[in-house]
N, C-alpha and C positions, 0 to 999 in steps of 0.2 A: 662020046655022046654028042648029039647034034644040038643046035640052038633051041629047037622046039622042046626037046627033052629037058634042058636046063630051065627053061621058062616054066614048064609044067611042074618040075620039082620045086622050084622057087615058090610058085603059087601054092603048092601043097604045104610047104613048110610055113608059109605066111598064114594059111588057113588054120593049121594046127596051133601055132602060137596065139592067134586071135581067139581060138576056141578055149585054150587054156586060160588066157587072161579073163575072158568072159566068165568061164566056169569059176575061177577064183573070186571074182567080184560077186557073182550070184551067191556062192557059198558064204562069203563074208557077210553079205546083207541078210541072208537067211539065219546064219548063226547069231548075228547081232539082234535080229528081231526075236529069235527064240530066247536069247539071254534076257532081253527086256521083258518078255512075257513072264519068265520064271521069276525075275526080280520083283515084278509087280505082284505076283502071287505069294511072295515071301519064301520061295523055294530056294534052298541052297545058300541062305544068308549066313554070313560069318559075323561073329562079334567083332566090333571095331577094336583095333589095338591102339595103344598109346606108347609107342616106342620112339623116343626122341631121336635115336640114331637112324631109324628107318625114315622118319619124317625129314631129317636133314639130307638124306640121299635123294629125295624127290626134287629134281631140278626143274621140272616142267611145271610152271605155275598154274596152268590150266588143269593139269591132273591133280595137283595139290588142292586147288580150290574145289574141284569136283569131289575129291575124297572127303574134304572137310564138310561139305554140305551133306553128304551121305552119312557121315559119322553123327552129325548133329541130328539128322532126321531119324536115324535108327537107334541111337543110344538111349538106354533106359535112364530114368532119373537116378542120380547117384544116391546110394544108401549112406546113412550117417551112423556114426558110432553110437551105440546104445548103452554105454557104461557110465561110470561116474566121472570120467575124465573131463576136465575143463581147461581152458587156456585163454590167453590173450596174445595178440601179435600187433606190432607197430612197424610200418615200413614207409619209406619216403621215396619220391621220384629219384632216379639215379641213372648214371650213364649205362648204355648198353654194354654187354660183355658176357664173359663166361662165368661170372659169379653174381649173386644177388645179396646185397647187404640188408640184414634185418635189424632194425634199431633195437627192438626189445621183444622177447618172447618169454611167455610164462606157461608152464605146464603143471597141472596138479599131479600127473603121472607121466612117466617117460613117453615121449612121442616123437613125431616127425614134423619138420617144417618143410613143406612141399611147394615148389614153384610151378605154376601152371599158366599156360597161355590163355588169353582172353579171346574167344572166338567172335565176340560181338553178341553172341546168344548165350553166353555162359562160359564155364571153364572148359578148356581144351586139353591139349597134350601136356603131360607131365615132363618138365624139363630137368628137374633135379630134386633131391631130397636130402635132408640132414637130420640124423637122430640126435635127440638131446634128452638128458635125464630130467626128472621132475625138478621144478624150481624156476628161477628167473635167470635169463642170460641176456646181457646187453651186447650189441654189436656181433651178432652171429653172421656167418657167411655161408651161403649155400652154393656149392659148386654145381655147374650145369653140364648136361651132355651136349647141349647146343646153345649158342649165345642168344641172348635177348637182342631184339632189333629196335633201333631208334624209332620213336613215334608210335610204338605199340604199347598196349597195356598188358599187365600180368597180375596174377593172383598169387598171394602167399597164403597157403591154407595149412591149418594145424590138423594132423592126423593122429589118432591113438595108435600106439604100438601094441601088437598082440603078444609081446614078450620075447620075441626072438631076435630083435634088433636088426631085422632084415626087412626092408620096405617092400611090401606087396600090396598094390592098390585093391586087391580083391579081399584081403583080410584085415589090412590096416585101414580103417575107415575115418573119414573126416569127423573131427570133434564138433558137436553141435550145441548151440545155446539157443533156446527158443525155436528149435526146428530149423535153424540156419547154420551153415558151416561157419566156424570161426576163421575169418580171413581178413586180409588187407589187400589193397590194390595199389599198384604203382605204375608209373609211366616210365619207359626207358627213353633217355635223351640221346 
């Protein structure tokens, strides 16, 4: 092949590569624009999940922040238990870690002590839960799926148990007194 043939072939390959790159970029922006329009219309929305293991896998803070904002924006107000269950909880500031110490908890019926993140706009992800029978327990310890972080606030919320001793946030609902969930707040050091 002569030199003019190589130059022509090289120019053709460059043009093909450039066209592919431009096509990919155009396709990306059209797809992104289309996705934004369907999200604005509420098409294809999925219910937000609260899985501490999945949340801990999110290494990119920008992605995590974006997901948190969307969860807060789309999440419906939490339902409260509508039975006769009552309770009290006391918690103090403590060191960050994989467990949360609860000073005192009282249940009128068996229930759950649940640790949740504070999003700044309310309760966020569930980090751990401990089932306890009716009565008063001093110095309970809730094991977490993901550690608490220093300089952040967390909620300890009491949930009614539906009787199966398996925590499910869709059926085991927060115990309420006066229309508010029975909870305590602590800061991790």
